[in-house]
N, CA, C and O atoms as a GROMACS GRO file, in nm:
protein
  420
    1MET      N    1   4.151   1.833   1.360
    1MET     CA    2   4.045   1.927   1.344
    1MET      C    3   3.997   1.979   1.480
    1MET      O    4   3.968   2.097   1.495
    2TYR      N    5   3.989   1.888   1.579
    2TYR     CA    6   3.946   1.932   1.712
    2TYR      C    7   4.045   2.032   1.770
    2TYR      O    8   4.005   2.127   1.838
    3TYR      N    9   4.171   2.010   1.744
    3TYR     CA   10   4.273   2.102   1.796
    3TYR      C   11   4.252   2.241   1.738
    3TYR      O   12   4.262   2.341   1.810
    4ILE      N   13   4.224   2.248   1.610
    4ILE     CA   14   4.205   2.378   1.545
    4ILE      C   15   4.080   2.447   1.599
    4ILE      O   16   4.082   2.568   1.623
    5THR      N   17   3.972   2.372   1.618
    5THR     CA   18   3.851   2.433   1.673
    5THR      C   19   3.868   2.474   1.818
    5THR      O   20   3.807   2.571   1.864
    6ASP      N   21   3.951   2.400   1.892
    6ASP     CA   22   3.978   2.436   2.032
    6ASP      C   23   4.075   2.554   2.043
    6ASP      O   24   4.081   2.620   2.147
    7HIS      N   25   4.150   2.582   1.936
    7HIS     CA   26   4.246   2.692   1.934
    7HIS      C   27   4.217   2.781   1.812
    7HIS      O   28   4.294   2.780   1.715
    8PRO      N   29   4.109   2.857   1.815
    8PRO     CA   30   4.067   2.931   1.694
    8PRO      C   31   4.164   3.040   1.649
    8PRO      O   32   4.159   3.083   1.534
    9HIS      N   33   4.250   3.085   1.737
    9HIS     CA   34   4.340   3.196   1.701
    9HIS      C   35   4.477   3.149   1.654
    9HIS      O   36   4.567   3.230   1.634
   10ILE      N   37   4.494   3.018   1.638
   10ILE     CA   38   4.624   2.967   1.595
   10ILE      C   39   4.644   2.994   1.445
   10ILE      O   40   4.550   2.981   1.366
   11THR      N   41   4.763   3.031   1.409
   11THR     CA   42   4.793   3.061   1.268
   11THR      C   43   4.846   2.936   1.198
   11THR      O   44   4.879   2.836   1.263
   12HIS      N   45   4.854   2.942   1.068
   12HIS     CA   46   4.905   2.830   0.988
   12HIS      C   47   5.051   2.801   1.025
   12HIS      O   48   5.092   2.685   1.033
   13GLU      N   49   5.128   2.904   1.047
   13GLU     CA   50   5.269   2.887   1.084
   13GLU      C   51   5.281   2.821   1.222
   13GLU      O   52   5.369   2.736   1.243
   14GLN      N   53   5.194   2.859   1.315
   14GLN     CA   54   5.200   2.802   1.449
   14GLN      C   55   5.158   2.655   1.448
   14GLN      O   56   5.216   2.573   1.519
   15ILE      N   57   5.058   2.622   1.370
   15ILE     CA   58   5.010   2.483   1.368
   15ILE      C   59   5.115   2.389   1.311
   15ILE      O   60   5.117   2.271   1.347
   16SER      N   61   5.202   2.438   1.225
   16SER     CA   62   5.304   2.351   1.167
   16SER      C   63   5.412   2.314   1.269
   16SER      O   64   5.490   2.221   1.245
   17THR      N   65   5.417   2.383   1.382
   17THR     CA   66   5.515   2.351   1.486
   17THR      C   67   5.456   2.267   1.599
   17THR      O   68   5.528   2.230   1.692
   18VAL      N   69   5.327   2.236   1.593
   18VAL     CA   70   5.262   2.159   1.699
   18VAL      C   71   5.303   2.013   1.687
   18VAL      O   72   5.303   1.956   1.578
   19GLU      N   73   5.338   1.952   1.799
   19GLU     CA   74   5.376   1.811   1.803
   19GLU      C   75   5.251   1.724   1.787
   19GLU      O   76   5.142   1.761   1.831
   20ILE      N   77   5.268   1.610   1.724
   20ILE     CA   78   5.156   1.516   1.705
   20ILE      C   79   5.097   1.475   1.839
   20ILE      O   80   4.975   1.461   1.851
   21SER      N   81   5.180   1.457   1.940
   21SER     CA   82   5.131   1.414   2.071
   21SER      C   83   5.035   1.517   2.132
   21SER      O   84   4.952   1.481   2.215
   22GLU      N   85   5.046   1.643   2.092
   22GLU     CA   86   4.954   1.745   2.141
   22GLU      C   87   4.818   1.737   2.071
   22GLU      O   88   4.717   1.782   2.125
   23LEU      N   89   4.816   1.679   1.953
   23LEU     CA   90   4.692   1.671   1.876
   23LEU      C   91   4.602   1.558   1.921
   23LEU      O   92   4.480   1.567   1.908
   24VAL      N   93   4.660   1.450   1.973
   24VAL     CA   94   4.583   1.333   2.013
   24VAL      C   95   4.519   1.360   2.149
   24VAL      O   96   4.586   1.397   2.245
   25ARG      N   97   4.388   1.339   2.154
   25ARG     CA   98   4.315   1.361   2.279
   25ARG      C   99   4.334   1.241   2.372
   25ARG      O  100   4.335   1.127   2.327
   26ASP      N  101   4.348   1.267   2.501
   26ASP     CA  102   4.361   1.160   2.600
   26ASP      C  103   4.235   1.075   2.603
   26ASP      O  104   4.124   1.129   2.605
   27GLY      N  105   4.251   0.946   2.604
   27GLY     CA  106   4.138   0.854   2.611
   27GLY      C  107   4.062   0.836   2.482
   27GLY      O  108   3.963   0.763   2.479
   28PHE      N  109   4.106   0.898   2.374
   28PHE     CA  110   4.038   0.884   2.245
   28PHE      C  111   4.088   0.758   2.176
   28PHE      O  112   4.207   0.743   2.152
   29MET      N  113   3.997   0.670   2.145
   29MET     CA  114   4.029   0.543   2.081
   29MET      C  115   4.142   0.469   2.155
   29MET      O  116   4.248   0.446   2.098
   30PRO      N  117   4.118   0.432   2.281
   30PRO     CA  118   4.224   0.363   2.355
   30PRO      C  119   4.263   0.231   2.288
   30PRO      O  120   4.178   0.158   2.237
   31ALA      N  121   4.390   0.203   2.291
   31ALA     CA  122   4.443   0.081   2.228
   31ALA      C  123   4.423  -0.039   2.318
   31ALA      O  124   4.406  -0.026   2.439
   32VAL      N  125   4.426  -0.156   2.258
   32VAL     CA  126   4.415  -0.282   2.330
   32VAL      C  127   4.541  -0.364   2.303
   32VAL      O  128   4.606  -0.345   2.201
   33PRO      N  129   4.575  -0.455   2.396
   33PRO     CA  130   4.691  -0.541   2.372
   33PRO      C  131   4.658  -0.644   2.263
   33PRO      O  132   4.542  -0.676   2.239
   34PHE      N  133   4.760  -0.696   2.198
   34PHE     CA  134   4.742  -0.790   2.088
   34PHE      C  135   4.678  -0.920   2.131
   34PHE      O  136   4.621  -0.991   2.048
   35ASN      N  137   4.685  -0.955   2.259
   35ASN     CA  138   4.631  -1.082   2.308
   35ASN      C  139   4.496  -1.065   2.377
   35ASN      O  140   4.461  -1.145   2.463
   36ILE      N  141   4.420  -0.964   2.340
   36ILE     CA  142   4.288  -0.939   2.397
   36ILE      C  143   4.193  -1.051   2.356
   36ILE      O  144   4.208  -1.108   2.247
   37SER      N  145   4.097  -1.084   2.440
   37SER     CA  146   3.999  -1.187   2.406
   37SER      C  147   3.904  -1.134   2.298
   37SER      O  148   3.883  -1.013   2.287
   38MET      N  149   3.848  -1.225   2.221
   38MET     CA  150   3.756  -1.185   2.114
   38MET      C  151   3.634  -1.114   2.171
   38MET      O  152   3.587  -1.016   2.113
   39SER      N  153   3.582  -1.162   2.284
   39SER     CA  154   3.463  -1.098   2.340
   39SER      C  155   3.492  -0.954   2.382
   39SER      O  156   3.409  -0.866   2.364
   40GLU      N  157   3.609  -0.932   2.439
   40GLU     CA  158   3.647  -0.796   2.478
   40GLU      C  159   3.669  -0.708   2.354
   40GLU      O  160   3.634  -0.590   2.355
   41LEU      N  161   3.725  -0.765   2.250
   41LEU     CA  162   3.744  -0.691   2.125
   41LEU      C  163   3.609  -0.653   2.065
   41LEU      O  164   3.592  -0.540   2.017
   42PHE      N  165   3.513  -0.745   2.067
   42PHE     CA  166   3.378  -0.714   2.017
   42PHE      C  167   3.316  -0.601   2.099
   42PHE      O  168   3.259  -0.508   2.043
   43ASN      N  169   3.327  -0.611   2.230
   43ASN     CA  170   3.271  -0.507   2.317
   43ASN      C  171   3.335  -0.372   2.289
   43ASN      O  172   3.266  -0.270   2.283
   44ARG      N  173   3.466  -0.369   2.272
   44ARG     CA  174   3.535  -0.244   2.244
   44ARG      C  175   3.492  -0.186   2.110
   44ARG      O  176   3.480  -0.065   2.095
   45SER      N  177   3.468  -0.273   2.012
   45SER     CA  178   3.429  -0.225   1.880
   45SER      C  179   3.288  -0.165   1.880
   45SER      O  180   3.254  -0.089   1.790
   46LEU      N  181   3.208  -0.197   1.980
   46LEU     CA  182   3.077  -0.135   1.991
   46LEU      C  183   3.089   0.012   2.029
   46LEU      O  184   3.001   0.092   1.998
   47GLU      N  185   3.196   0.047   2.096
   47GLU     CA  186   3.218   0.184   2.142
   47GLU      C  187   3.302   0.266   2.046
   47GLU      O  188   3.300   0.390   2.051
   48GLN      N  189   3.376   0.201   1.959
   48GLN     CA  190   3.471   0.267   1.870
   48GLN      C  191   3.453   0.217   1.728
   48GLN      O  192   3.413   0.102   1.708
   49ASN      N  193   3.481   0.300   1.629
   49ASN     CA  194   3.473   0.259   1.488
   49ASN      C  195   3.585   0.162   1.453
   49ASN      O  196   3.567   0.074   1.369
   50TYR      N  197   3.697   0.177   1.516
   50TYR     CA  198   3.809   0.086   1.498
   50TYR      C  199   3.882   0.075   1.631
   50TYR      O  200   3.868   0.162   1.718
   51VAL      N  201   3.958  -0.032   1.646
   51VAL     CA  202   4.030  -0.056   1.772
   51VAL      C  203   4.179  -0.063   1.742
   51VAL      O  204   4.224  -0.155   1.674
   52PRO      N  205   4.257   0.034   1.792
   52PRO     CA  206   4.402   0.026   1.776
   52PRO      C  207   4.458  -0.090   1.859
   52PRO      O  208   4.409  -0.117   1.969
   53VAL      N  209   4.559  -0.156   1.807
   53VAL     CA  210   4.621  -0.270   1.875
   53VAL      C  211   4.768  -0.240   1.898
   53VAL      O  212   4.837  -0.190   1.809
   54VAL      N  213   4.816  -0.272   2.019
   54VAL     CA  214   4.956  -0.251   2.054
   54VAL      C  215   5.018  -0.385   2.095
   54VAL      O  216   4.948  -0.476   2.137
   55ASP      N  217   5.150  -0.394   2.083
   55ASP     CA  218   5.219  -0.516   2.125
   55ASP      C  219   5.253  -0.509   2.273
   55ASP      O  220   5.210  -0.417   2.343
   56ASP      N  221   5.330  -0.606   2.321
   56ASP     CA  222   5.361  -0.610   2.464
   56ASP      C  223   5.456  -0.499   2.508
   56ASP      O  224   5.478  -0.482   2.628
   57ARG      N  225   5.512  -0.424   2.413
   57ARG     CA  226   5.596  -0.307   2.446
   57ARG      C  227   5.517  -0.177   2.436
   57ARG      O  228   5.572  -0.068   2.447
   58ASN      N  229   5.384  -0.191   2.414
   58ASN     CA  230   5.292  -0.078   2.399
   58ASN      C  231   5.321   0.002   2.272
   58ASN      O  232   5.302   0.124   2.269
   59ILE      N  233   5.367  -0.067   2.168
   59ILE     CA  234   5.395  -0.005   2.039
   59ILE      C  235   5.283  -0.042   1.943
   59ILE      O  236   5.244  -0.158   1.934
   60PHE      N  237   5.230   0.057   1.873
   60PHE     CA  238   5.120   0.038   1.779
   60PHE      C  239   5.159  -0.062   1.671
   60PHE      O  240   5.264  -0.051   1.609
   61ILE      N  241   5.071  -0.163   1.649
   61ILE     CA  242   5.098  -0.262   1.545
   61ILE      C  243   4.986  -0.270   1.441
   61ILE      O  244   5.003  -0.334   1.337
   62GLY      N  245   4.872  -0.206   1.467
   62GLY     CA  246   4.766  -0.208   1.368
   62GLY      C  247   4.632  -0.174   1.427
   62GLY      O  248   4.621  -0.135   1.543
   63ILE      N  249   4.527  -0.190   1.344
   63ILE     CA  250   4.391  -0.163   1.389
   63ILE      C  251   4.301  -0.280   1.347
   63ILE      O  252   4.330  -0.353   1.252
   64VAL      N  253   4.192  -0.294   1.419
   64VAL     CA  254   4.086  -0.388   1.384
   64VAL      C  255   3.962  -0.303   1.360
   64VAL      O  256   3.920  -0.228   1.449
   65THR      N  257   3.904  -0.314   1.242
   65THR     CA  258   3.787  -0.234   1.208
   65THR      C  259   3.658  -0.312   1.236
   65THR      O  260   3.661  -0.435   1.248
   66ARG      N  261   3.548  -0.241   1.245
   66ARG     CA  262   3.418  -0.308   1.261
   66ARG      C  263   3.391  -0.398   1.141
   66ARG      O  264   3.334  -0.506   1.157
   67LYS      N  265   3.430  -0.355   1.023
   67LYS     CA  266   3.409  -0.435   0.903
   67LYS      C  267   3.479  -0.570   0.916
   67LYS      O  268   3.423  -0.673   0.878
   68THR      N  269   3.600  -0.570   0.969
   68THR     CA  270   3.674  -0.694   0.989
   68THR      C  271   3.602  -0.786   1.087
   68THR      O  272   3.593  -0.907   1.066
   69ILE      N  273   3.549  -0.728   1.194
   69ILE     CA  274   3.479  -0.807   1.295
   69ILE      C  275   3.350  -0.865   1.237
   69ILE      O  276   3.319  -0.982   1.260
   70ILE      N  277   3.276  -0.784   1.163
   70ILE     CA  278   3.152  -0.834   1.102
   70ILE      C  279   3.182  -0.944   1.001
   70ILE      O  280   3.111  -1.044   0.996
   71SER      N  281   3.287  -0.927   0.920
   71SER     CA  282   3.327  -1.031   0.825
   71SER      C  283   3.366  -1.160   0.897
   71SER      O  284   3.330  -1.269   0.853
   72TYR      N  285   3.437  -1.147   1.008
   72TYR     CA  286   3.476  -1.263   1.089
   72TYR      C  287   3.351  -1.335   1.138
   72TYR      O  288   3.342  -1.457   1.128
   73LEU      N  289   3.256  -1.261   1.191
   73LEU     CA  290   3.135  -1.323   1.244
   73LEU      C  291   3.054  -1.391   1.133
   73LEU      O  292   3.000  -1.500   1.154
   74MET      N  293   3.047  -1.328   1.017
   74MET     CA  294   2.973  -1.387   0.906
   74MET      C  295   3.038  -1.516   0.858
   74MET      O  296   2.969  -1.610   0.817
   75THR      N  297   3.170  -1.523   0.863
   75THR     CA  298   3.242  -1.641   0.817
   75THR      C  299   3.241  -1.753   0.920
   75THR      O  300   3.215  -1.868   0.886
   76HIS      N  301   3.269  -1.719   1.046
   76HIS     CA  302   3.289  -1.821   1.149
   76HIS      C  303   3.164  -1.853   1.230
   76HIS      O  304   3.161  -1.955   1.299
   77HIS      N  305   3.064  -1.771   1.224
   77HIS     CA  306   2.944  -1.794   1.304
   77HIS      C  307   2.819  -1.783   1.219
   77HIS      O  308   2.716  -1.733   1.265
   78SER      N  309   2.826  -1.829   1.095
   78SER     CA  310   2.712  -1.816   1.005
   78SER      C  311   2.592  -1.896   1.054
   78SER      O  312   2.478  -1.856   1.028
   79ALA      N  313   2.612  -2.006   1.125
   79ALA     CA  314   2.500  -2.084   1.178
   79ALA      C  315   2.422  -2.003   1.280
   79ALA      O  316   2.300  -2.017   1.290
   80ASP      N  317   2.492  -1.919   1.357
   80ASP     CA  318   2.425  -1.835   1.456
   80ASP      C  319   2.338  -1.729   1.390
   80ASP      O  320   2.244  -1.678   1.453
   81LEU      N  321   2.367  -1.694   1.265
   81LEU     CA  322   2.296  -1.589   1.195
   81LEU      C  323   2.181  -1.642   1.110
   81LEU      O  324   2.107  -1.563   1.052
   82SER      N  325   2.165  -1.775   1.100
   82SER     CA  326   2.065  -1.830   1.010
   82SER      C  327   1.923  -1.782   1.040
   82SER      O  328   1.848  -1.761   0.944
   83PRO      N  329   1.880  -1.763   1.165
   83PRO     CA  330   1.744  -1.710   1.186
   83PRO      C  331   1.725  -1.573   1.122
   83PRO      O  332   1.617  -1.542   1.072
   84TYR      N  333   1.829  -1.492   1.124
   84TYR     CA  334   1.820  -1.358   1.066
   84TYR      C  335   1.818  -1.366   0.914
   84TYR      O  336   1.744  -1.292   0.848
   85GLN      N  337   1.899  -1.455   0.858
   85GLN     CA  338   1.902  -1.471   0.712
   85GLN      C  339   1.769  -1.526   0.662
   85GLN      O  340   1.718  -1.481   0.560
   86ASN      N  341   1.712  -1.622   0.735
   86ASN     CA  342   1.582  -1.677   0.695
   86ASN      C  343   1.474  -1.570   0.700
   86ASN      O  344   1.388  -1.564   0.612
   87ALA      N  345   1.478  -1.486   0.802
   87ALA     CA  346   1.378  -1.379   0.815
   87ALA      C  347   1.393  -1.279   0.702
   87ALA      O  348   1.293  -1.228   0.652
   88LEU      N  349   1.516  -1.249   0.662
   88LEU     CA  350   1.536  -1.156   0.553
   88LEU      C  351   1.485  -1.213   0.422
   88LEU      O  352   1.432  -1.140   0.338
   89GLN      N  353   1.501  -1.344   0.403
   89GLN     CA  354   1.453  -1.407   0.280
   89GLN      C  355   1.301  -1.408   0.274
   89GLN      O  356   1.243  -1.409   0.165
   90LYS      N  357   1.235  -1.409   0.389
   90LYS     CA  358   1.089  -1.411   0.394
   90LYS      C  359   1.031  -1.273   0.422
   90LYS      O  360   0.924  -1.261   0.482
   91LYS      N  361   1.100  -1.169   0.379
   91LYS     CA  362   1.058  -1.033   0.412
   91LYS      C  363   0.920  -0.999   0.355
   91LYS      O  364   0.853  -0.910   0.407
   92ASP      N  365   0.877  -1.068   0.250
   92ASP     CA  366   0.746  -1.040   0.191
   92ASP      C  367   0.633  -1.094   0.278
   92ASP      O  368   0.517  -1.056   0.260
   93ALA      N  369   0.665  -1.181   0.372
   93ALA     CA  370   0.562  -1.241   0.457
   93ALA      C  371   0.517  -1.146   0.567
   93ALA      O  372   0.427  -1.181   0.644
   94GLY      N  373   0.576  -1.028   0.578
   94GLY     CA  374   0.539  -0.932   0.681
   94GLY      C  375   0.640  -0.928   0.793
   94GLY      O  376   0.740  -1.001   0.790
   95PRO      N  377   0.616  -0.843   0.894
   95PRO     CA  378   0.711  -0.829   1.005
   95PRO      C  379   0.726  -0.959   1.083
   95PRO      O  380   0.629  -1.031   1.108
   96GLN      N  381   0.850  -0.988   1.120
   96GLN     CA  382   0.879  -1.105   1.202
   96GLN      C  383   0.959  -1.060   1.322
   96GLN      O  384   1.058  -0.989   1.307
   97LYS      N  385   0.918  -1.101   1.438
   97LYS     CA  386   0.991  -1.063   1.558
   97LYS      C  387   1.089  -1.174   1.590
   97LYS      O  388   1.049  -1.288   1.613
   98LEU      N  389   1.221  -1.140   1.592
   98LEU     CA  390   1.325  -1.240   1.616
   98LEU      C  391   1.362  -1.249   1.763
   98LEU      O  392   1.379  -1.358   1.817
   99ASN      N  393   1.373  -1.136   1.826
   99ASN     CA  394   1.398  -1.129   1.969
   99ASN      C  395   1.362  -0.987   2.012
   99ASN      O  396   1.328  -0.906   1.926
  100PRO      N  397   1.368  -0.953   2.139
  100PRO     CA  398   1.325  -0.820   2.181
  100PRO      C  399   1.404  -0.705   2.119
  100PRO      O  400   1.358  -0.591   2.123
  101ILE      N  401   1.522  -0.731   2.060
  101ILE     CA  402   1.602  -0.623   2.006
  101ILE      C  403   1.572  -0.599   1.859
  101ILE      O  404   1.566  -0.484   1.816
  102PHE      N  405   1.552  -0.706   1.782
  102PHE     CA  406   1.541  -0.694   1.638
  102PHE      C  407   1.399  -0.718   1.590
  102PHE      O  408   1.334  -0.813   1.634
  103THR      N  409   1.351  -0.634   1.502
  103THR     CA  410   1.227  -0.659   1.431
  103THR      C  411   1.254  -0.629   1.284
  103THR      O  412   1.287  -0.516   1.249
  104LEU      N  413   1.239  -0.728   1.200
  104LEU     CA  414   1.265  -0.711   1.057
  104LEU      C  415   1.133  -0.686   0.986
  104LEU      O  416   1.033  -0.752   1.015
  105ARG      N  417   1.132  -0.592   0.893
  105ARG     CA  418   1.012  -0.559   0.818
  105ARG      C  419   1.038  -0.580   0.670
  105ARG      O  420   0.949  -0.558   0.588
   0.00000   0.00000   0.00000
């Protein structure tokens, strides 16, 4: 879509001859190696909706979505989330300040 908006005078016939490599913007959703650390993967997911993953030959092997990361955290770090879950269960008690970032109402 960005290519079409950047090239408003392109015809339907011309667009069918455009190579895929011309459509992908440089630096858009940069891929990470398959052996990236979890903390770096989390940080990257804060900047992107999904993170493309490549193997050691720089060949695309898949993506990691934010949903997958959130599910992982809920499963493997549920003890870390207990203050937030407790606050949500006591939502009728009024606003509770958990830390400087989060305020639940």
